[in-house]
N, C-alpha and C positions, 0 to 999 in steps of 0.2 A: 697648374696641371690639368685643370678642367678644360682648358682650351686646346689640349693636345689630342691628336688622333690616336686611334688604337695602335697603329703601326709605330708611331713615335713612342708610345708607352712601352711596347715590346722591346724596342731598341734600347730603352733606358732602364729596363727592369733590374739589371745588376746593381744599379746605383740609386735605389729608391729612397735611401736615407736622405740623399741630397734633394730628391723630389719633395720629401716631407718638409724640408726647410725652405724651399723656394717655389714649389709648384703651384701654390694657391695664393701667391701674393696679390694676384689681380683681384681677389675677392674684396679688397679694400681700396678700390680705385678712386673712391671719393675722398680718401684721407690725404690731407695736404702733407707733402714731404717726398723724399726720394724712395726708391724701391726698398732699401734696407729698413727705413723707418716704417714703411707700410708692413713689411714682413714682421718686424718686431711688435707692432701694434696687434697684428693678427695673432701672433703667438700669445701675447698677453691676454687677449680676449678669450682665446680658445682654452687656455689653462685656467682662466678665472671661472669657467663653468664648473660649479661644484660637482655636478653629476658626471658620471663616466660617459665619455664621448669618444667615438672613433669614426673615421671615414675610410671607405674602401673604394677601389676603382670598380669598373664594370665587370671585373672578373673575380672580385673578392679579395684582392691583395691590398694590404693596409697602406694608406697614404698618410694618415694622421691618427694619433691617439693622444688625448690630453693627460696631463700629469696626475690628476685625481684618479683617473681610471687605471693608470699604471700603478699607482700606490695601492689601490684596492687589489689588483691582480698580482701585486708584488713583482712587477716587471718594469724594465726600463723602456719607456715609450719609444725612444729613438731607435732602440735595437729591434723593435717589432716592425718597423717600416720595411715593406717589401715581402713580408711573410704573408701567407694566406690566412684569412680570418679564422678558419677552422683550426689552425695550429695555435692560435693565440687565446681564443675565448671559447668556453664550453658551450656546446649546443647552439652556436650562432647560426643565423639564417641570412646574414648580410649578402652572401653570394646568391642565395635563392631569390631575394628581393631584387638583386641586380639583374637576374635572369628573367623574372616574371614582370618586373616593373610595377608591382602592386605593393603599396605601402602596408605595413603591419603596425598598427597603433595599439598601445596598451596590451601587449601580449606577454604571457608568462614565459620566462626563460630561466632555467636552473643554471646558475653560475657559481662554481666552487661550493656546491652543496646548498645554496640558498635559492629560493624561488624569488625572482625579481620581475618587476614590470618594466618592459622595454618598448621602444619604438624604433622602427627601421623605415627610413624615407628615401625613395629613389630620387636622385637629382638628374634632371633632364636638360639637354641642350638640343634644340631643333628636333624635339620629339624622341631623341635617343637617350637612353640611360647612360650617363658617363660616370656616375659615382653613387654611393649610398651613404647616407648619414645615419648613424646609430647612436642611441642614447639610453642610458639606464635612468628610468623616471623616478628619481628620489631627490629630495631636497638637498641632502648632504651625503656624499658617497661614504663618508665615515660612519654614517648611521645605517648603511644598507643592511648589514648583518642583523642589527637590532630590529629594524623596521620589518625586515623579511620574516624574522622570528615571530614578531608580534602579529604580522599579517597571517602567518601560518596558524598561529594559535587562534586568532579570531575566526579564520575560515573553519577551523575544526569546531569551534563553539557554535558557529552559525549552522553547520551541518548537524550538530548534535541537537540544537534547539529546533531546527526544522523537522528532524526526525521525531522528536518528542511531540511537537505540535501535530505532526502528521498522525502519530499514534493516538493522541488524545482526541483529535477532531475527526479523523477519518474513520474508516470502518474496517472490519476484519476480512470482509469478503469482497471479491471481485468477480467478474464474469469467468475468469479462469478458475475460480474456486468451484464453479458449478460443473461437477463431473457427470458426464452422460455419454451415451452412445446412440440413443434413440433419435430418430429424425424429429419427433415432436419437441424434444428438449432443445435440439439444435435450432429449430425454428423460433422457439421462445427466447433463446439467447440472442438471436438476431433482432427480434422485436425489442428486447431490453436495451440492446446497443442503440437502436434507433431512438428509443425513449430517452436515453441519456443525453442526446444531442439537443433536447428542447426542454422547456419548462412546463409543459402541459401536465395536468394531474394524471396519475397512473393508478389504476385499480387492479390489484393482484388478488385473484381468487384461487381457491383450491382447498382440498381437505386439510385437516390438521396434520402437521408433520411433513408436508410436502416441500417446505423450504421457501415459503413466501417472504420471510424476513431476509433470507440470503439474496433473493432477487432484488428486493428493495435496496439493500446495501450495495449490491453490484451496480445498479442503475446510478446511484449516487456517486459511487467510486469512479465510474466511467465518464462522468460528466465534469463540467467546469467548476462545480461546487465542491469537488472532492476534498479540498483542503479546509473546508468550512464545516461547521457542526452537522452531524447526522443525529437528530433528536427523535428518539422513539417514544411514542405515547401509547400505552396499552389501555385502550378505551374500556376494557372490562375490569381493570384492576384499580381504577381510581374511584373512590366513593362519590356518589352523586353530589353530595353537599360540598365536596371539595373540588369537583371537576372544573368549575369556572376559575377558581383561584390557581389551580395547577396549570391550566392552559394559558391564562392571560396574565397571571401574576397579581399582586396586590400591593397597595401602598401601606405606609405605617398607620396602624390603628384601624385598618379596614374592618376587622372583626375581632372578636375575643379569641385570644390565642395566636394572633398574627405576630410574626417576627417584628421586632421593634423597628428595624430598618426597611421593612417591606421585602418583597421577593419578586424577581422577574419570573415570568411564565415561560412555558415551553416554547411558544411561538417567538417570544422575544429572544430567547437563547439561540434559536435556530437562524438568526439573521445571517443572510448570505448562504445558508445551507439548506438542508432538507428536513421536513417534518414527516415522520413515518407514523401514520395513524393505524396501528395494529388493532385487529378485531373491531373494525369500524362498525360492524353490525351490532355491536353491544353498546354503542353510544346512546345514552338516554335521549328520548325523543325531545325533551325540553332544551337540550344542548344543541340539537341539530341546526336550528335556524341561526344560532350564534356562530357556529362553525361555518355555515354557508356564507354569512356576511364577511367573515375574516378571509375566506378563500377568494371571494369576489372583490372585496374592497382593499384587502391587504392592510387593514388598519384596525386598531382596537384600543381600548383603554384598560389599564389595570383595574382590578376590583377596588372600588373606593377612590379611584383617581379621576382626574379631569384631563390629563395630557394625552393627546392622541399619539399612539406609537405606530410607525409604519415600517416594520421589518420586511426584508426581502427574503422570501423562502419559497421552496418548491414542495408540493404536496404529493406524497405517495401513500395510498391506503391499501389495506389488505383485510380479507375476511374469509372465513370458512363457511359462511352462511350464504344462502340464496337471497341476495338483496332484492332481486326483482319480486320474489315471493313476499319478502318483508314489505316492500312498497305496496303490493296488492292488498296485504293484510293490514296496512296502516301503521306498521311498526318502523317505517323508515320513510323520510320525506322524498318525494319524487324529484324535487328540484335539486336537492343535495346529491341524490343518486346520479343524476345526469351531469352534475358539475364534477363529480369525482370520476365518472366512467368515460373519460375522454380517450384514454388509451387503456386497453384491458389485456392483462396477461392471465390466462387460465392454466394453472399448473396441473397436469394430469397426475392421478395417484400412481403409486409405485406398481400396483398390480397391472396397470395398463401399459407399462413399459418394462417388461421383464428383462429385456436385454441390458438395462441399466443396473440391475441388481448385483450381478457379480462384479461389475466395474466399481460400483459404490462400495461394495463389501471390501474389496482389495484396497481401495483408497482409504477407507476408515481404519482398516487393520494397520496400514502403514503409519497413519497418524497416531494410533493408539500405541503402537510399538515404539515410535519415536518419543512420545511423551513418557512412556514407562522405562525408557532407556534399554529397550530390548532390540534384538536383531530382527531381520525380516521374518514375518510370519506368513507362510504360504497358505492359501486356501485349498484344501483337499478337493480333488476332482469329483469325489463322491458327495462332498458337502455342497458344492455349487448348485446342482439341480434341486436340492432340498430348499435352498434359499430362493431359487428362481421360481419354484412352483408354489410357494406360500403366498397367501393373499395380501399380507401386510396391511391390516386395517389401520395400524398406526403409522404407516408410511416410513419415511426415512428415519424419523425419530425412533420408531420401534426397531428398525434395523440396527441402529447404533446401540440400542439397549441390549439386543440379542448378542451382538458381537462382543460387547463389554462383558456380559455374563459368560460367554463362551471362552473369552480370553482368560478369565479368572480360573475357570475349571479345567482348562486343557492341560494335558500332560506331555503330549508330543511336541515336536517342533512346529508343526502346522496346525490348522484348524480342521478337525475331522468331523464326520457326522455324529460321533459319540459325544462331541463337545457341545452340540446344539441342544436346546431344550426339547422336551418330549413332543410338544405340539408341532414342531417343525419336522420332526422325523416321521410324522404320520402314524405314530404308535400311541395307543391309549391303553390304560389298564383294561384287562379283559372284562367283557360285559358282565354285569352283575345279574343279568337276566337268567332265570333258571336256578338261581342260587337260593331261591326262597325269599319271601318277604320277611322283613324284620324291622326292628326299630331303627330310627335314624342313626342312633349311635352305633348299632351293629353294622349298618351300611357303610358308615364312615370308617369304621375299624377295618372292614374288608378292603375298602379302597386304599386306605393308608398302607396296609400290609402288602398289597399288590404293587403299590408305587415303590415301597422300600425294596421288595424283591427284585423288581425290574431294574431299579437304579444300581443295585449291587451287582446284578448279573451283567449289565452293560458296562460297568466300571471294572469288571474283572475282580470283584470283591475288594476293590480299593475303597476303603471307608472315607478317606478324605475327598476323593473325587465324587463319590456317591452323595456325600453331604453337600458338596458344592452344587451338584446337579439338582438336588432337592431344595436348595436354598435354606438349609438349616445348619446349625453348628454340629461339629462332629460328636460332641458329648451327647447332644440330644439324639443324634442318630443311634448311638450305642444304646441309649435307654429305650428307644422305640424298637430296635432290633430285639432287645431282650424281652420286651413285653409281647412281641409277636412271635417269639420263638425262632428268630432268624439268626441267632448267634452261631458263629462258625468256630 
């Protein structure tokens, strides 16, 4: 059949069962014997292939199908000759390969509800596709269902394990997690993206609460090390006498109280990943030359050990201190400063980018509502300017705190000015000037009474809301109201 022209095939299409029996006998021209013997040998070889096999012509009509494939499909192979492949096999692409002439090797195809691996190979003569050979790539077609089921289970497990590994080793934040509208932050995000594409040290500076750790995680997540560990080291939280053991690890018996089997250090755990040195400005001066050597040489020994370790890691450092000033004062090594300050990201405080405040507030409110299982919480149009005009000395961290407090005390659907703390509303207890000097206790009593009165007034005499606004329990509120003669 492969030696016939397209015109000849069209003329014989009504009788393609006969073609299936005789059309490809020339494939065994080297076999000694007459034509019938050649054809019989061909059929024996074809049906001896345990995997499902079929052959179509250049237009997708079946020329051959072996018995194992027919058994699996629960079809008579001989009766399928002459039918189009799409009428016989689910999701087949034999006709597509015939048209494109491009082989498809080890592709997934769903046949009778099972995901199977198949190959489709165009057969050419004189540069023209004259047929397509298709095969289900399994050792035994009778095991296709079982193997496909196992493959599906294994794939699911692999996806599960990959996700667990991703969650354990990767980070919570990406560049998309950094919500902003200001051009300064957009520029910083572009710088962070550039930093993610290389392994140079990055120094992130900014006031406390501006999100330095989020930028560090985002740089790690955007780079090729993202599936490897992101190890955070808070340089201010580790006692000086334990700093070296925490960073470099220790061997068995290195010191009194050491774990019996030793312990790997942070740098060792960060192999292939990123080391984030948070609050680097607090690193003890005596540890700075050791850190410098690790950054430059990428090698160290565990405390008490002799074996040299050479982990591969990337360094990101962050600080809210002025390192240049520390260098000038002798509190930070000049060589370490320049080694860390290869790429620098200086995050502006929230007060310098007021356009970001409402955007951040809405973003955090959505997150808080979702975590609490609540519906959308809108930000009142009158509350927005109060947030935007506040100086936010605690930056984003303070904003989150204020929103959480407001969320607890709110009574309406949205967040209104009355839900915000006093200091954001620009209202203070009336000045005590002119009320006469008195003892400290008398002054405190007057201030407390005024705070109670104002909280009750602004809450519409709602005791629960007033107590939440003042940050005290409702029972204590009643006691104070009684003492100050504010009972209603």
